[in-house]
N, C-alpha and C positions, 0 to 999 in steps of 0.2 A: 485874569490874563495877565501874560509876562508882557506884552508888547504897548507900547506906547502909541502905536500905529499899527495901521491893519490895512495898507494896501490891497486892491482887488488884485487877483491871480493875473488879470490881462496886464495891470502894470507893471508887476514883477517880471512876468516874461517878457515884456518889452524893454525893461530895462539890462535886460542881459543882451540885446541887440548887437551884433558885430562886436563879440565877444567872445572868450572861449566858450562862455556858458550856450550861445548859440551854434558855436561853432560844433559842438558836441551833441547837439540838439539837448539839452538837459530844460525840462519843461516843469514848472511849478505845478504843483496840482492841488494842494489844499494848506489854509492856513488854521490852526486851528486855536485856542485859548493859549496854549502851550507847547506848540509843536508847530514846524513848516516842513512841507514835503516836498517834493521833487522827486522826476523820472528822468533815465537815461536811459539809450536804447543800447545794447551790445552788438555793435556791427564795426564795419570796417575803420571807423574812427576812433573806437575805443577799445578793439582788439588788440593784445599783442602777437606775436609772429607765431604763437603756438595754437592761434585759433582761440584763446581766452580771454575775459574783461581783465585789460590791462590795470594792475594795483594803483598805476596812477590816473586813472580816469577815477576809481573809486576815489581816491584823496580830491582830485578836483571836484566831484560832486559835491565830498563831505565839505570840503572848503566853502564851496559856495551857501550850501545850508546853509552852516554855522556862521558865515561871515554876513548874509542877508539876515537872517534871523537877530543877531546881535545888534545890528541895525537898525531894526524894530522897536529895540528895547531902549532906547538912547534918543536925546534931542538932538536930530541931524544940524541943527544951526548953530548950535554950540559945542556940539562934540562929534567924534569921528571914531572909528574901530578899526583895529588892524589885527591879522593873525600874528601871535606869538609863537606857534608852536600848533603842532599837527601830530599826530600818529594814526598808524590803521593796522588793524590786524586782520588780514585775508583768511576767510575761514571757509570757505566754500567757493570752486569756482565756478562759472558760468560762462557759456558758450554761446546764449542766443538770446532773444528775446527781449526784453527791458528790466532794469532794477529800479527800485523804488528808497529813496533815502530818507528817514524821518529824523529830525533835530529837535533834542531838547534839552534844554538848559539843567544844567549840574549845578552852577553858581552863577550869580546877577551880582557881582559885586561893584562899587564905585569905580575900581581903576582895571579890574580884570572880569571877566567873564569864562565859564567852561563849559561846552555844548557838547553833547555825546549824540553822534550820527550813528544810525543803525541802517544798513543797507537792506535789502531782501531780493531774492528773486521774484521769479513771476508764481511760483510754487509756495511764497510765503515764507521761503528757508533763509535764516540769517547767513550771509554770506562776507559781510565785513563790518568791523566796530569800528570806529574812530571818533577823538576826541581832539577837540581844537581849543586852544587858549587863545583870546582874544584880549587885547589891548583896549581901553576906553581912554580916547585922547580928548584933551580941551582944545578945541579950535583955537589959535590966537589971531 
């Protein structure tokens, strides 16, 4: 298992209240030994004017998953993690339903982490691949 702590899904979902996470209706759905997943609706909050899932919404889902996953691998009493860089390749458009993101670690170092987040539509077709680099900082 890569996670030092494994909160309940209810705890994860409560932690996002009154943030962008709750505004976009992102819901954590599973925590495995080496991954975390969440869903997000494709609706008026997440679509761009052409009626497609906004690429920025994909990035919000990816950053949410990568940041939360990284925070579960460190001692939050003595460390914190912040995003350094994120990218996304939008591979397939989505017009409706929900998308599901799954984050898995690529690199878990002492000072940096790299997470890959794959986002799928309801037909389980890959729609977006994102990678986030996290800095692991000691609290002062």
